[in-house]
C-alpha positions in Angstrom: 0.0 0.0 0.0 1.4 3.4 -0.9 1.5 6.7 1.1 -0.9 8.1 -1.6 -3.7 5.5 -0.4 -3.0 6.6 3.2 -3.5 10.2 2.3 -7.0 9.2 0.6 -8.0 7.0 3.4 -6.9 9.0 6.6 -4.0 11.2 6.6 -5.6 14.1 4.7 -8.6 14.3 7.0 -6.5 13.7 10.2 -4.0 16.6 9.3 -6.1 18.9 7.6 -4.1 19.1 4.7 -5.3 18.2 1.1 -4.3 14.8 -0.2 -2.4 16.5 -3.1 -0.5 18.8 -0.8 0.5 15.8 1.1 1.6 14.2 -2.1 3.6 17.2 -3.2 5.6 17.1 0.2 6.0 13.5 -0.5 7.3 14.0 -4.1 10.0 16.6 -2.7 11.2 14.2 -0.1 11.3 11.3 -2.5 13.3 13.3 -5.2 15.7 14.3 -2.3 16.2 10.7 -1.4 14.6 11.2 1.9 12.8 7.8 2.2 14.7 4.7 3.2 14.4 1.7 0.9 13.1 1.3 -2.5 10.4 3.5 -3.9 8.8 2.0 -7.0 7.1 3.8 -10.1 4.3 2.8 -12.2 0.9 0.9 -11.4 1.2 -0.4 -7.8 4.1 1.7 -7.1 4.8 4.7 -4.9 6.3 5.2 -1.4 5.1 2.4 0.8 2.9 3.3 3.5 5.1 2.1 6.2 5.5 3.8 9.7 8.9 4.8 8.8 8.1 6.5 5.7 5.0 8.2 7.3 7.3 9.5 10.2 9.8 10.9 7.7 6.7 12.8 6.1 5.3 14.0 9.4 8.7 15.2 10.6 9.1 17.2 7.3 5.6 18.9 7.8 6.4 19.6 11.5 9.8 21.0 10.7 9.2 23.2 7.7 6.6 25.5 6.4 7.6 25.1 2.9 8.0 22.3 0.4 11.4 23.7 -0.7 13.5 22.7 2.2 11.2 20.2 3.9 13.3 17.1 3.4 16.6 18.5 4.9 14.6 20.2 7.8 12.7 16.9 8.5 15.8 14.9 8.3 17.6 17.2 10.7 14.6 17.2 13.2 14.5 13.3 13.0 18.0 13.2 14.2 17.1 15.1 17.5 17.8 13.1 20.7 15.8 12.9 23.8 17.3 14.8 26.8 16.8 14.8 30.5 16.1 18.0 32.4 19.8 18.8 32.4 20.2 18.4 28.8 21.9 15.0 28.8 21.1 12.6 26.0 18.9 9.7 27.3 16.7 7.1 25.7 12.9 8.0 25.2 11.2 6.9 28.2 8.0 6.3 26.1 9.5 4.3 23.2 12.9 3.5 24.4 14.3 5.1 21.1 17.4 7.3 20.7 16.2 9.7 18.0 13.0 11.6 17.2 12.7 9.7 13.9 12.8 6.3 15.6 10.5 7.4 18.3 7.8 8.7 15.8 8.3 5.4 13.9 7.6 3.4 16.8 4.4 5.5 17.7 3.0 5.2 14.3 3.8 1.4 14.5 1.9 1.1 17.7 -1.5 2.5 17.6 -2.2 1.9 21.3 1.0 3.9 22.3 0.0 6.5 19.7 -3.4 6.8 21.4 -1.6 8.1 24.6 0.0 11.2 23.0 -1.6 14.5 23.5 0.6 16.3 20.8 4.0 16.7 19.1 5.2 20.2 19.1 8.1 21.3 17.1 10.0 24.8 17.5 12.2 25.3 14.6 14.2 28.3 16.1 14.9 26.7 19.3 15.9 23.2 17.7 13.4 21.5 20.0 10.7 18.9 19.7 8.4 17.8 22.5 6.3 14.8 22.6 3.5 15.4 25.3 1.4 12.6 26.7 -2.2 12.6 27.7 -0.9 12.0 31.3 1.2 15.1 31.1 4.7 13.7 30.6 6.8 15.7 28.3 9.8 14.1 26.4 12.1 16.8 25.0 14.3 16.2 21.8 17.1 18.6 21.1 19.6 19.3 18.4 22.9 20.5 20.1 22.8 23.1 22.7 21.5 26.3 20.8 21.2 29.7 22.4 17.5 30.4 23.3 15.9 32.3 20.6 14.6 35.7 21.0 11.7 37.4 19.1 8.9 35.7 17.4 8.6 31.9 17.3 6.4 29.6 15.6 5.7 26.3 16.8 4.0 23.6 14.6 2.0 20.9 16.4 0.7 17.6 15.3 -2.3 16.7 17.5 -2.3 13.4 19.3 -5.8 12.4 17.9 -4.3 12.8 14.2 -1.2 10.8 15.2 -3.4 8.0 16.4 -5.8 8.1 13.5 -2.7 7.7 11.1 -1.2 5.0 13.2 -4.5 3.1 13.1 -4.8 3.5 9.4 -1.3 2.2 8.8 -2.1 -0.7 10.9 -5.5 -1.5 9.1 -3.8 -0.9 5.7 -0.8 -3.1 6.5 -3.5 -5.9 7.5 -5.1 -5.5 4.1 -8.3 -3.9 5.4 -10.2 -1.6 3.2 -10.3 1.8 4.9 -12.7 4.4 4.0 -12.3 5.8 0.3 -9.1 4.3 -0.9 -9.2 6.0 -4.2 -5.7 7.0 -5.2 -4.7 10.7 -5.4 -4.1 11.8 -9.0 
């Protein structure tokens, strides 16, 4: 099953973005070589709708407000590591992963775990991403130790309900279930 099918059946509705917009981000990432593994072209081809590929796409959407540099910014955000209150690198207490990309992949691969997430927020200027659980636990991911930014800051947020809907759709599609309107995006 391809990411295009995932857009049609759940991801577009969950994120509030049009399926064609999601596809354009996917195309930019694919052309930059941002998806791991083989991406097939032609009938039955496309980027496989795996948890890992979906995590790459979601990180690009969180880390960049434009398609132009979304692949590089998403890859950079994905390399962020979880840190404790003193800023020391740790393993994620939620997923036991050591990078944001790996943690998001685990969440997308485990719908029950994704259901416990309230939101994922990314502050590009501060190089910080936080996974916030419904129980109030916050896991902070950082890139290096930058100076705190001043002035205006924009924080992009992926709602936990959207994350869970996408994770559940990946699981259903992976099991071969028909989900909603699975028409491919043109």
